[in-house]
Structure formats: C-alpha cells, structure tokens
C-alpha positions in Angstrom: -0.1 0.0 -0.2 2.7 2.5 0.5 4.0 2.0 -3.4 0.7 3.4 -4.4 0.9 6.4 -1.6 4.0 6.3 -3.7 2.9 6.0 -6.8 0.3 9.0 -5.7 2.8 11.7 -5.0 4.8 10.5 -8.4 1.3 11.5 -10.2 0.8 14.6 -8.3 4.2 16.2 -8.8 4.4 15.3 -13.1 0.9 16.1 -13.4 1.6 20.1 -11.5 4.4 19.7 -13.1 2.3 19.2 -16.9 -0.1 21.6 -15.6 2.9 24.8 -15.2 4.2 24.2 -18.6 0.7 23.6 -19.9 0.3 27.3 -19.2 3.8 28.2 -20.4 2.6 27.4 -23.7 -0.4 28.5 -23.5 0.3 31.0 -26.6 2.3 27.7 -28.3 0.6 25.0 -29.6 0.1 23.6 -25.2 -1.8 20.7 -26.4 1.3 19.1 -28.7 2.6 17.7 -25.7 -0.2 16.5 -23.6 0.4 13.2 -25.1 3.6 12.4 -24.4 2.7 13.4 -20.7 0.0 10.6 -20.4 3.3 8.4 -21.5 4.4 9.6 -18.6 1.9 8.4 -16.7 1.4 5.8 -17.8 5.6 4.9 -17.3 4.3 6.2 -13.5 2.0 3.4 -13.1 3.4 0.3 -15.0 6.9 0.5 -13.0 5.1 1.3 -9.3 2.0 -1.4 -10.4 3.9 -4.6 -9.1 4.5 -3.6 -5.1 0.3 -2.3 -4.9 -0.7 -5.0 -3.0 -4.8 -5.5 -2.1 -4.7 -2.7 -0.6 -3.5 -0.5 -3.2 -5.0 -1.6 -6.2 -8.4 -1.0 -3.9 -7.3 2.5 -3.4 -6.4 2.7 -7.0 -9.7 1.9 -8.4 -11.4 4.4 -5.9 -9.2 6.9 -7.3 -9.8 5.8 -10.8 -13.5 6.8 -10.1 -13.1 9.8 -8.3 -11.3 11.4 -10.9 -13.7 9.7 -13.9 -16.5 11.9 -11.0 -14.6 14.8 -11.3 -14.5 15.1 -14.6 -17.5 14.3 -15.3 -19.3 16.8 -12.9 -16.9 19.4 -14.9 -18.4 18.3 -17.8 -22.1 18.1 -16.5 -21.2 22.5 -15.1 -19.9 22.9 -18.8 -23.0 21.7 -20.5 -25.1 23.7 -17.3 -23.5 27.3 -18.1 -23.8 26.7 -21.8 -27.4 25.8 -21.2 -27.8 29.0 -19.1 -26.2 31.3 -21.7 -28.7 29.8 -24.8 -31.4 30.7 -22.1 -30.9 33.5 -21.6 -30.0 34.7 -25.1 -33.4 33.2 -26.3 -35.3 35.5 -22.9 -33.1 38.5 -23.6 -35.1 37.9 -27.1 -38.3 37.1 -26.6 -38.1 40.1 -24.1 -37.4 42.5 -27.2 -39.6 41.2 -28.6 -42.6 41.2 -25.8 -41.3 44.9 -25.6 -42.3 45.2 -29.6 -45.3 44.1 -29.5 -46.6 45.7 -25.9 -45.5 49.2 -28.0 -47.6 48.0 -30.6 -50.5 47.5 -28.3 -49.8 50.6 -27.2 -50.2 52.4 -29.8 -52.9 50.7 -31.2 -54.9 51.2 -27.6 -53.8 55.3 -27.9 -55.9 55.0 -31.4 -58.3 52.8 -29.7 -59.0 55.5 -27.4 -58.9 58.6 -29.0 -61.8 56.9 -31.5 -63.8 56.1 -28.7 -64.0 59.3 -27.8 -64.7 60.8 -30.7 -67.6 58.7 -30.6 -68.9 59.9 -27.6 -68.5 63.5 -28.8 -70.4 62.7 -31.2 -72.8 61.2 -28.9 -72.6 64.1 -26.5 -73.7 65.9 -29.4 -76.7 65.1 -30.2 -77.9 64.4 -26.8 -77.7 68.6 -27.3 -74.8 68.1 -24.3 -72.5 71.3 -25.7 -68.5 71.9 -24.9 -68.2 68.1 -23.7 -64.3 68.6 -24.2 -63.7 71.9 -22.8 -63.1 72.7 -18.9 -64.3 70.3 -16.1 -67.2 68.7 -17.4 -64.9 67.7 -20.2 -62.3 65.8 -18.1 -64.6 64.0 -16.2 -65.9 62.5 -19.7 -62.4 61.9 -20.2 -61.9 59.7 -17.3 -64.9 58.8 -16.1 -67.0 58.0 -19.1 -69.5 55.5 -17.6 -69.8 57.2 -14.0 -69.6 60.6 -16.1 -73.0 59.1 -18.0 -74.7 58.5 -14.6 -74.5 62.1 -13.6 -75.9 62.7 -17.4 -78.9 60.2 -17.1 -79.9 61.5 -13.5 -78.5 65.3 -14.3 -82.7 66.8 -14.8 -84.3 63.2 -13.7 -87.4 62.8 -11.1 -85.7 60.4 -8.9 -88.5 60.1 -6.5 -90.2 56.7 -5.5 -93.5 57.7 -5.4 -96.2 54.2 -4.1 -99.0 53.2 -5.4 -102.6 53.6 -3.9 -102.6 49.7 -3.7 -99.4 49.1 -2.7 -99.9 52.1 0.1 -99.9 50.5 3.8 -98.2 47.0 2.9 -96.9 44.9 5.5 -94.1 43.0 6.0 -95.7 39.5 5.5 -97.5 40.9 2.6 -94.8 42.3 0.5 -93.4 38.6 0.9 -96.8 37.1 -0.4 -96.5 39.5 -3.3 -93.0 38.8 -4.1 -93.6 34.6 -4.6 -97.1 35.4 -6.4 -95.1 37.5 -9.0 -92.0 35.8 -9.1 -95.0 32.3 -10.5 -97.0 34.3 -12.2 -94.5 36.8 -14.4 -91.3 35.0 -14.5 -92.7 31.6 -13.8 -89.8 30.6 -10.6 -91.4 29.4 -8.4 -90.2 29.4 -4.4 -91.4 28.6 -0.9 -92.6 30.6 1.2 -90.1 29.8 4.2 -87.6 30.5 1.7 -89.0 33.8 0.9 -89.5 34.8 4.1 -85.8 34.1 4.6 -85.3 36.4 1.4 -86.8 38.8 3.7 -85.3 38.5 6.8 -81.8 38.6 5.4 -82.1 41.3 4.0 -83.1 43.2 6.8 -80.2 41.4 9.0 -76.9 42.4 6.4 -75.9 43.6 3.1 -74.1 40.1 2.0 -76.3 37.7 0.6 -74.3 34.3 -0.3 -76.8 31.6 -2.1 -75.3 28.5 -2.3 -76.3 25.5 -3.8 -75.9 22.6 -7.1 -76.1 24.3 -11.1 -79.8 24.7 -11.5 -81.7 25.5 -8.2 -82.1 29.1 -8.5 -78.9 30.7 -7.9 -78.8 33.7 -10.2 -82.8 33.6 -10.4 -83.7 34.6 -6.8 -82.0 37.9 -6.7 -82.9 38.6 -10.5 -86.7 38.3 -9.8 -86.7 40.6 -6.5 -85.0 43.4 -8.4 -87.7 42.5 -11.1 -90.8 42.9 -8.8 -89.1 46.5 -7.3 -88.7 47.5 -10.9 -84.8 47.9 -10.9 -83.1 45.4 -12.7 -80.3 43.7 -11.6 -77.0 44.2 -11.9 -74.2 40.9 -12.7 -70.8 41.2 -12.1 -68.7 37.8 -13.5 -66.3 36.9 -10.8 -63.0 35.7 -12.4 -60.2 33.0 -11.1 -57.5 36.0 -11.7 -59.0 38.7 -9.6 -56.6 38.9 -6.8 -57.3 42.6 -5.5 -59.9 45.5 -5.3 -59.1 46.7 -8.2 -60.7 43.2 -10.0 -63.5 44.8 -8.7 -64.1 48.2 -8.7 -61.1 49.1 -11.8 -58.1 51.8 -11.5 -56.7 54.6 -13.3 -54.4 54.0 -16.3 -51.7 56.2 -15.9 -51.2 55.7 -19.7 -54.5 56.3 -21.2 -54.7 59.2 -18.6 -58.5 57.2 -17.9 -60.4 55.2 -15.1 -60.9 51.2 -16.5 -64.7 51.5 -14.7 -66.0 48.2 -14.2 -69.7 47.2 -13.9 -69.6 46.9 -10.1 -68.3 50.8 -10.1 -71.3 51.7 -12.4 -73.5 49.1 -10.8 -72.2 51.2 -7.0 -72.1 54.4 -8.4 -75.2 54.6 -9.7 -77.1 53.1 -6.6 -76.3 56.9 -4.9 -78.7 58.3 -7.5 -81.6 55.9 -6.9 -84.0 55.8 -4.0 -85.2 52.3 -4.3 -83.4 49.0 -3.4 -80.9 48.0 -5.4 -79.3 45.1 -6.3 -75.5 44.2 -7.9 -74.7 39.4 -7.4 -71.6 38.3 -7.7 -71.5 35.6 -9.8 -70.0 32.9 -8.8 -67.7 34.6 -6.2 -65.7 32.0 -4.5 -64.6 31.3 -8.2 -61.0 33.5 -6.5 -61.0 34.6 -2.5 -63.6 36.8 -1.7 -60.9 37.1 0.9 -58.5 39.3 -1.6 -60.9 41.4 -3.8 -64.4 42.4 -1.0 -62.1 42.8 1.8 -63.0 46.4 1.8 -66.1 45.8 1.8 -66.8 43.5 4.5 -64.8 45.7 6.6 -66.1 49.2 5.4 -70.0 47.4 6.1 -69.2 46.5 9.8 -69.3 50.6 10.7 -71.3 50.8 12.9 -72.5 54.3 10.9 -74.0 54.1 7.7 -71.7 57.8 6.6 -68.9 55.6 7.7 -69.5 53.5 4.6 -66.9 54.8 2.6 -64.2 52.5 -0.5 -61.5 54.9 -1.6 -61.9 54.9 -5.9 -59.3 57.3 -7.3 -56.9 59.4 -6.1 -57.8 62.0 -9.7 -58.2 65.4 -8.6 -61.6 66.8 -7.8 -62.5 68.2 -11.6 -62.2 64.5 -13.0 -64.0 63.3 -11.1 -67.8 62.3 -11.1 -70.5 64.0 -8.2 -70.2 61.4 -6.5 -66.5 61.0 -5.8 -65.7 63.3 -3.6 -61.8 63.3 -2.6 -61.8 60.2 -5.1 -63.9 58.1 -1.8 -67.7 56.8 -2.6 -70.0 55.8 -0.2 -72.0 52.6 0.3 -75.4 53.7 0.3 -78.0 51.9 2.2 -80.2 50.5 -0.4 -77.2 48.5 -1.8 -77.1 44.7 -1.2 -74.1 42.6 -2.2 -76.1 38.4 -3.3 -72.9 36.0 -4.2 -74.0 33.3 -5.9 -71.3 29.8 -4.4 -70.4 26.5 -6.1 -69.0 24.2 -3.7 -67.0 22.2 -5.8 -63.6 21.2 -6.9 -63.2 24.5 -9.0 -64.0 26.7 -6.3 -62.2 28.5 -3.6 -63.5 27.3 -0.2 -65.9 30.3 1.8 -64.3 31.2 5.1 -65.0 32.0 8.5 -65.0 35.5 8.0 -67.1 35.8 4.9 -69.8 33.8 6.5 -70.2 35.5 9.4 -70.5 38.8 8.2 -72.7 37.2 6.0 -76.3 35.5 5.3 -76.0 31.8 3.6 -79.3 30.4 2.4 -78.9 26.7 0.2 -80.9 26.2 -2.3 -80.8 22.1 -3.3 -84.3 22.0 -4.8 -86.8 23.9 -6.9 -90.0 25.0 -6.1 -92.7 23.3 -5.8 -95.6 24.7 -8.6 -98.3 26.5 -7.9 -101.1 28.2 -9.2 -100.6 32.4 -8.3 -102.9 35.3 -9.3 -100.8 38.0 -12.0 -99.7 40.2 -9.9 -98.2 43.3 -10.6 -94.9 44.4 -9.1 -94.2 46.7 -6.0 -92.4 50.1 -6.7 -91.1 51.4 -3.0 -88.1 53.2 -1.9 -85.8 51.8 0.3 -86.8 54.1 3.4 -90.7 52.2 2.9 -88.9 49.0 3.2 -86.4 49.6 5.8 -89.3 51.1 7.8 -91.3 47.5 7.2 -87.9 45.8 9.0 -87.5 48.6 11.9 -91.8 47.9 13.0 -91.0 43.8 13.0 -88.0 44.2 15.5 -90.1 46.4 17.2 -93.3 44.4 17.2 -91.5 40.8 16.9 -88.2 41.2 19.3 -87.4 37.7 21.0 -89.1 36.8 23.9 -87.0 36.3 27.7 -88.0 32.6 27.3 -86.2 31.8 24.0 -83.1 34.1 24.6 -82.7 31.6 27.8 -83.0 28.2 25.8 -80.7 29.8 23.8 -77.8 31.1 25.9 -78.6 27.1 27.4 -77.3 26.0 23.8 -74.7 28.1 23.9 -73.1 26.7 26.9 -73.8 23.5 25.7 -72.0 23.9 21.8 -68.5 25.5 23.9 -68.6 22.8 26.2 -69.1 19.9 23.6 -67.7 21.6 20.5 -65.8 24.4 21.9 -67.5 26.5 19.0 -69.0 29.7 20.4 -72.0 32.4 18.5 -70.0 35.1 19.4 -71.6 38.7 19.7 -72.2 39.4 16.4 -74.3 36.4 15.5 -76.3 37.3 18.2 -76.7 40.8 17.2 -77.6 39.0 13.5 -79.9 36.2 15.0 -81.8 39.5 17.1 -82.2 41.3 13.9 -83.4 38.1 11.6 -85.8 36.2 13.7 -88.2 39.3 14.1 -88.3 39.9 10.8 -88.7 36.6 9.5 -92.0 36.5 11.7 -92.8 40.1 10.6 -92.6 38.2 7.0 -95.5 36.1 8.2 -92.8 33.1 9.8 -92.9 31.8 12.9 -89.6 32.2 15.8 -88.5 28.3 15.8 -87.9 28.0 12.3 -85.5 31.7 12.2 -83.8 30.1 15.4 -83.7 27.0 13.1 -81.9 28.3 10.3 -79.9 31.1 12.1 -78.6 27.7 14.3 -78.1 26.0 11.9 -76.3 28.0 9.0 -74.1 29.9 11.3 -73.5 27.7 13.7 -73.6 24.1 12.6 -71.5 25.4 9.0 -68.4 25.6 12.2 -68.2 21.9 12.6 -67.4 21.2 8.9 -63.5 21.9 11.0 -64.0 19.7 13.6 -62.8 15.9 13.3 -66.7 14.8 13.7 -66.3 11.1 12.7 -65.1 10.6 16.2 -67.3 13.6 17.8 -71.4 11.2 16.7 -72.1 10.9 20.6 -71.4 14.6 20.1 -73.5 15.1 17.6 -76.4 12.9 19.1 -76.3 14.2 22.4 -76.7 18.3 20.9 -79.8 16.3 18.7 -81.1 15.7 22.3 -80.4 18.7 24.3 -82.1 20.9 21.5 -85.3 18.7 21.7 -85.1 18.7 25.4 -85.0 23.2 25.3 -87.4 23.4 22.3 -89.3 20.7 21.5 -89.5 17.4 18.9 -90.0 18.0 15.6 -88.5 21.6 15.5 -85.3 22.5 14.5 -85.7 20.5 10.9 -83.3 21.9 9.4 -80.1 21.4 12.2 -81.6 18.2 12.9 -81.2 17.3 9.4 -77.1 18.5 9.5 -76.7 16.6 12.0 -77.2 13.5 10.4 -75.8 14.3 7.3 -72.7 15.1 9.4 -72.7 11.6 11.1 -73.9 9.6 8.3 -70.5 12.1 5.9 -68.3 10.6 9.0 
C-alpha cells in the first residue's frame, strides 16, 4: 500500500509539472505535448503497480472512480453553463419581442381611445350636450365616461319613488307573499314561502347574502326576480378566477390613457347613490377567486356602526376630473344597496371562510320550489326608506322572547362545552335582527332560530373531526329537543344527520 501512495505522489508531482508547462505554452501550441504527458503517467503506473498489494489496488480503483467523477462533474458544469447562456440569450430575444408587441399594442390602444372619445363626443352632441371637451365636464367625461353618463342620466331626472295607492300600507308579510306570487305568475319562478321569508329577513339583517347550492336551483334567478319585483333590474358582475385585489372589482386609473378603467360593479354601486329604491348587485360565482382578496375592503367597511362611514376610496385623481358622487376620490356605499353572491362548492372554487360567512347570511338552495297556481301579480315600486321602516317595525313588534333567549343561551353553553365553538356577539346581533323580521314576514320564531343555528353555527362544525364526534352530535340533537321540543329545528337535525352519516 506504501507503493500506492508513492505512486500518487509521483503522479501529482508530474501533473503539477505538466500543468505549469501547459500554461507556459498557452500561446505556443500547448496541446502538442499532452500525449507525451499521458505516456509519462503510464510509465509511472507501470513502474509502481507490481507492489500495490490488495489495499493499494482497492485505493487505485477508488482513485480512478474519483478522477472520472471529477471530470464528469466538470463536463456537467460546462453543459449547464452553456444551457444557461443559451436560455439567457433566448429570454433576451423574447423580452425584446414582447417589448415590441407591448409598444405596438399601446399604440393601438391609444388610437382606439382616441376613436372612442370621438364617438363619445358625437353621442354627447346628439344628446344636445355642448362643450363636452371643455372645462371640468370634459375632464370628467374623458376620465370616467361611464360614471359621467350616470351623472348625465340623473341630472334632470325625478328620482323620487312614489308608491301606488294599492301598495301604500303594505305589510312585510304581504310583501313576501306578493313577491312569491309575482315570481310565479310573471317569471315562472316558484319559491317556497319559507325561503321568501328567509330572503326578506336576510335583507333586513345584512347587506351581503350568499346563495349556495347545486347548479340549476335558482341561485341567480332569486335576486334577479327580486330586482324585477322592485322594478329595478339587478347588475350582474361575473367574478373571474384571476381576481387578486380590489382593483379587479372596482377598476383602476390607467396612467397611460389617463382614464379610469371602470368596472360594471363600480358603475352599479355609483348609480345606487342616485336612486331611492332597493338596488341589487350579483357577484356571480363569487368563490371562483378568494373573496377575502377582492371583497375584503367592502366586508370591513360594512361592519362600521355608522352608515356615513361606509366609504371606499376609488381614485386619487383631482376633484375636477371626478364625477359628482366621488368626493375627494371616495364613494359612499348607500344603504339601499345589497350584494348577492352565488357560490358553487366544488373542486373549481375556493372555500368560503368563516370571516365571510360571519358577516353575511348564507342561504342554501338545493331544490326548486313546487309549482302552484298564482294570480297575476304586479311588481311593487317602493323606496328603500319604506322597506327599512318595515324591517324596523318587525324588530319592534316581534322581538325575541326572554324565554327563547334563555334557552338559546343554554344551547350556546352546551355547544361551547362539547365542541369548543361559541356564537359570538356578531352572530347574536344578527339573530336578534333576523328572527323578528322573519316573524314579521309571516314565519315562526323557532323556524328562524333553526335556520340561523344551522347556517351560522353548524357550518363551523365542518372544521372539526366529526368522525370521532358521533356521540356529541347525537347529544346535541337531544339537547335541542329538550330545550325547544321535538319536531322543531328541522334544518339543524337534518344537518346533524348528514354529518353523522357522511363521517
């Protein structure tokens, strides 16, 4: 083995000498002596190999493997370097092409904007609007053409909503029945009366409603028919999977074109500020993107206790460039506006989080209403203030009874003890509002409590390991029967059974 180390010493000595010689001949054909160098390595090997021994030969084999690995790694690094160089060159060419395409598209966009402005000018002239391109009015029309059109639409219009004599004095219960009969007789849409009562109770409780269920059960048609009933068509905004922030929802100011890219959502929210009747915006397939990304600001704003604080910043452009209802670039969300979101729960959508569910009322539509004969029913022209007055009267006339509140408190304590889930102040406030309005719409107190408990509390159970909680779930059903009586809380019992069978 000692002869092997002697061999290594001679090899590395010769290798160093040959490397120095190779570098010294860099400019004078250094490769000409490389074959001679390999002959020298062969001679050194032949003169020492007879005395290697077993250990020496093992080390020699390892040495050869190491040399091959070093050369292979060196070649691999060269290949990687060449590949990166080629890729960098390709990316550079691609970026140059993209830059040229962007420049071309910007030019086309500029000319398209110019052409659209000319069309807008001709349209304004046809309407008898003079000097649109001069002064502040021209700047508004240039920057916010859609919102400016809304301003012009309501500039001289009578926005007062006058109720017909036949509709004056209508009660909340009659209003719910009228809507159901109107949908059936004029639109061919049939809804269960309890669903209609739930809908109106939700309208009086929150400004955000989520309609869930399988496709074809009428998630979009329900708010659509409600808009027809109040003689104010809904605005439908289709949510896209690419939405990541609020600019996707309301638009943004384009520094290149010097215009605000207005969305249909922004136009609908803005126009609601001019109207006195109920307004509805549908966010279709709202959970195709994460709701907390694009709608979080609206959810937070509508938690403010004072309605005058429901203000969202739209733009930072100067006031002279903004339409009338944008004060310092900020827009007020008026109380006559509701947001309906439709949601499918499948692999193509995102899970709706508790933050959203807690602030909204979620209504599940799993089946169509039964057909029935309804007399032809006219829609109702009603100002928001009158509808809000009906909600207020219901809260005054049908408050939750003390006995029911005590039972509900015991149910809360049971759920906390068994499942570590509490109601929370927000949910209790919603219950105190929802239940009286549901009763005012013609329903029963326990039906409303059943809906709120199932939709607000039992939904949270999905985060628990229900496969190991069958006994606790059965105990919950027994506790509800004990507190409120058997054959009550039907939705809650149905959901408990689903949890037990599914898990």
